[in-house]
N, C-alpha and C positions, 0 to 999 in steps of 0.2 A: 503493499501499501503506501501511494507515495506520500511525503508531507512537506509542506513548505510553512513559513512563519510571516506574518503579517502583524498590523496595528490593528488597533479598536477601529481608529479613523476609516481605514477602509474597506471595512467589512463592508456590506452593500443591505439593503433590506434583508433579501433573498436570505442572505448567509445567516441573519440572526434570527429570522423565523426557522429556518431549520435547526439550528443553535436552542431556539424554544423549545421544540417538538420534542429534541432528542433530551431534552433536560426533565420532559415530562412523559417516559414511556407509560403507552396507553393511558395516555390522557390526566396521570397522578403525577406531579410535579416531586423530584426528590427533593429539592432545598431550593429555596433563593440564594444560594449563594453560587449555582451552577448556571445561575442565568447571565447573559451577556449584559443585562443592565448593572450589575453587582460589578463587574469587568469595568463598566462603563465608571460605576461611581469610584473606583480605587483611582482608574486611570487619570480621573479628573483631579485628581492630588496628587499623582506621582508623575502621572506623564510618561511611565516605561512598562506599560503592560504589552505583551506581546501574546501573540497568537498564531499555536500550533494549528496546523489545518490538514486533517489526512484524505485522498481523494486529489479531485480537481478542483478545478476555480466551477468547471461546469453544474458540477453536484458534490460539494462537503459530504463526506461520510461521518465527521467529528469534528470539534473543536476542544482547545488544551490553553485557555489563559494563564498566563503566567508572568513572571518575572525572571531575568537574567541577570545576575548582578556581574561585574566587576570582578570579584570571584571566581566565576565560572561554575556556581552553583545556581540551578533551576530553583525554584521556588513556589509553590500555586500561588495565583492571584488574588492578592489581600494577607497571604501570610505574614502575621500571625493572626489575622483578624477571621479568616476565613474559618467556618466551622464543619462544612463541607468541601470537600475538595474531590479532582478528580479528572479524568476526560471523557466529554461530553459526546455520547454516538452515536448513531443505530445501531439496533439489536446484530449483535452476533460479529459485532465490528471487533477486529485482534490485532493488536500492534507490538512491532518491537519498539520497548520503549526507550532504548536505546537510541534508536534513532530518531527520538526527540533529542537527545542529547546533541543528537549528530548535527541538525538544523539550525540548535540555536550555539554551536560553539563552547557547549560544556562538557564539563566534566563528572558532573554530581546533580541528580534531583531528590531534594529532601521535600516529605511531606508528613502532616500532622494529622491530617481526618481525610484521609482517603474514602470513597466510598467505590465498591466493588472489588475488584481484581487489583491488588493492590502490586506496583513494581518492584522489583530489585529484594532487601532483605527488609523483612516485617519484623520492628522493635516490639509494637506493641500491638493489641486488637482492646478497643474498648467500643460501647454503645451508646450513640446518643439518645437522650431518654426521651420519650415521644408519647402525650395525650391524642387519644383518638375519641373524636367528638362527634363523631357520626353520626351516633345516635343522638345527637342531642348533650347539652349539657346537666339539664335535670335528669336525663338517664345515667349519665355519667357519673355526677356526683351522689346519687343515691347508689351506684355499684360500689364507689370507692369507701363510702361510708359502712357499708356492709364489711365489706373487707380491711377495714384501718379505724376500726371505731372509736377507739383511744386519740388516734391522733385530731382527727376531726373534730371529737368533743372538746380536746384542748386548745384548738384553734377556736370554738365558738366560745370557750369561757375567754379565750383573751381578747376576740372580737367584744365583747360586753364588758370587759374592763376597759379595753381603749373607748369605747362610748362612754364609760362611768367618768374615766381619769383626763380623755383631753376632748371629748365631744364626737359626734355622730361622725361614720365614715361616710368617703363618699368617692368614687372612682370617677377620673377625670380622663379622655382622651383628647391629644394633641398639644401641643404650644406653642399658639401662635406668637407669644413674646420672647419665647426662646428662654425664659426664667427657670425653669422646669429642668430644661438639659443644661442650665447652670448650676444647680443645684446638685443635679446627678454626678455632674463632674466635681465638684469638689468634694463630695463623699466618695467616689470613687479612687481619687486621687490620694483620697486620708488614707484609705484602705490601702491601696498598694503600696504606699509609703510605711506605713505598720506594718504591714507580712511581709517586706522584701523584695517585692513582684515588684514590675518591669512597671514603670506608670505609663498606662497606653496614652494618655490626654497629655503625656509631656513631649510625644514622639509628634511632628508639626503635620505629616500626612495622617498621620490614625486618627489625632484629632479630626483633622479636617472632615474626615470619611464617616466620622461620628454625627458630626455638625451636620452635614449633606444630608444626612438619614434621619435624622432628627427634623428637618426643615422640609422632608421629602414626604408630605401627607395625603398626598393623592397619586391614584395611577394603578395600572395593573401590579405594578411592583413600586414598593412605598416603604418610609420608616414607619414606625409607630410609638408614637411617646405615651407610656400610657402613668397616670400616678393616681397616688391615694392619699386625701386628704382626710386628716384627723381633726374635727373642729374646721377652725381656720389658717391649721397648720399643716405644710406640706410634711409628709412623715416617708413615702416612698416614690421612688420610679425609676422605669426601666423603658429603654429601648429595645426595639427589634424589628426583625423583617417581615414583611407581609408580601406574597405571590399568591396567586390565586386564593387558593382558602388555607394555606399553609401558613401560618406565624411561626419565626421562630426569635425566640427570648434569647438576644444578644448581652446589654449591658443592664443588668438590676444594681441598685444602692439604694440606701436607705439614709435617716438621721439617727445616729445614733442613741439619740435622746426618746426615742419610741423602742428602743430594741425589747425589754420587757414585754409586748403585745404581737413581737414577731410581725412587724409592717409589712415584710416582704411577701411573705405567705398571704396574709389580709389582700394584699395587690394581686398576686396569681389567682387569688381566688377568685378575684373581682372581674379579672380577664376572663376567665372560662367560661363565670356567668353571663358576660356580655358575649362569649362566643358569637352565637348565633346572628347577633343582630350586625357583627362584624363580618361574617359570613367566613367565619373559621370553621373547618374541621378538624385540624391537627394543630397542636401545641407542640413544637418542637425544644425539650430544654435543653439541650446542648448534652455534650461529655460531662463526664463526673463524676465521681459517688457523693455528694453530697445527702444524707439522708434524707433530707425531704425528698428527692426524687422519687424515692421508692414507693412512694405514698400517692405518688402523683400519676407515673409514669405506666402506660399499658404494653407496653414494646422497648425493645431498644434498634434501633436503625445501626448495623455495625458499620465500624470506621477505624482505620487501621494507619499508625504511626513508621516510619521507617525511612529507606534511601537507597537510592540505585546509585554506584558509582564506579567509575573508572580508577586503575591504581593511579594513584597522586596523591600532592600532600593532606587533601583534604580527608582523604580516605585513611591514611597515617593518621589523623588527627582523628576521628570517628572511631579506630580502634584502640586509641589511646582511652578515649573515655569510655569504651568497653569493657576496658580491662582495669580503670580506676572503679565504675561501678560494680566489676565482681569481686576486686580486692575490698572494696568500701562494704560489701553485704556479711564478711565476717567478723566488721567491727560493730562494738557498741555506737548505740545511739548516742549523743546526734552525728557522730561519724560516720555510720554507718551510710545515714540518707546522702551527706555533703556531693558527694558525687554525681549523684540524680539531681539536687537541686541546683546545680553550678552547670551541669550540661544542660538543663531546663532553661536555666534565665539566657545562658548564650544563644540556646538555640532561637528564643524569644527575641534578644537583642541581634543578631546577626540579621534576624526577619523584618524587624522593622527598621533599622540600621542598613543600606546597602553599602556605605563608605565604611570600609575598615577601621579609619583613625575617631571616627563617631564611636563604632560600636566598643573599642579600649576602653571612649571616654565615658561610655555609659556603665562599663562592667568596673572601672576603677573608682566610679561615684558609689557603686552597688556595695564594692568591698569597705569604703570608705565609710560610710553610713552602717555597716551591719553592726560595730561596737553600741551606736547610740541605739538602735533599734532593741536591743539585745537588754540595754540599761532599762529603756522605757518598757519593756514586759514583764521584765525581772521582778 
């Protein structure tokens, strides 16, 4: 199968329509992240999105949007933001993924959330947790209450407590003045800094993508800002992506003052309750083993993290990380998890910062702030 690469701007309307169709086999969209509109969103901020096309110009058989940095490493479009990644193509399409590296002149393909058959060496497999609302929110809630009575009883108690202490709860959709987005940004940045994670809002192109998403309130591919007010106070906000009848929860955050009443869960329940009016039949909570997801998810969509590499310095570095993780496994905590955390931080930083000096600067800043974080949390 012949491959060639192009830019987002060079795609014609016919290409985009095919891409959308391939992203929704049998009419069921896999994820908003696999649509050309998500690649457009990222390209508007970064300007470096490349599209690898399988087939020929007359009838493309598949599309893969990505970045290929000066380090010769290919990363799926929007990484580390893209919660679904992969080659979108016609059913039965088979590719030699190494051909993608040949087309882009790269020596590695690194991914975190590949859907479908993953290329190269898979390091981990996880599931994106999905709420199935096909039967409607009332039927869904009745079923989940029967399965997890204690959880939903406790949440009912916290909702009553919130009403007594702060005022009645109200779910609001949209953000015409941008003030809810700014609140989310402040809360989430503080959370990132406290936990020692990369502050995504501190990376200009990433913050730009989030801001564009929050402002894109209409159309078949749109952002959704959902907020929880308790009385007159803004308590929780989340931004997500909507396409068709799918909503992917992306960035949630809440005001720590309201932590005792679980504002994030109250907001999620409010989104579910309004799902029918919003035209949603599926809510994707993303990867992760947060406890709350087991009370909500009906099934998981499998995703893989891994890499495909030619012999090179990057491959040698990946081998070093693997050895470090294996060695750390025999050590006591917190030493045993240190290599895994460092690798994850470097992976996120490398995806967020195409330029190597900027990566090193961010990692140095992370190390410098580590003692202060430990002192703060100790």
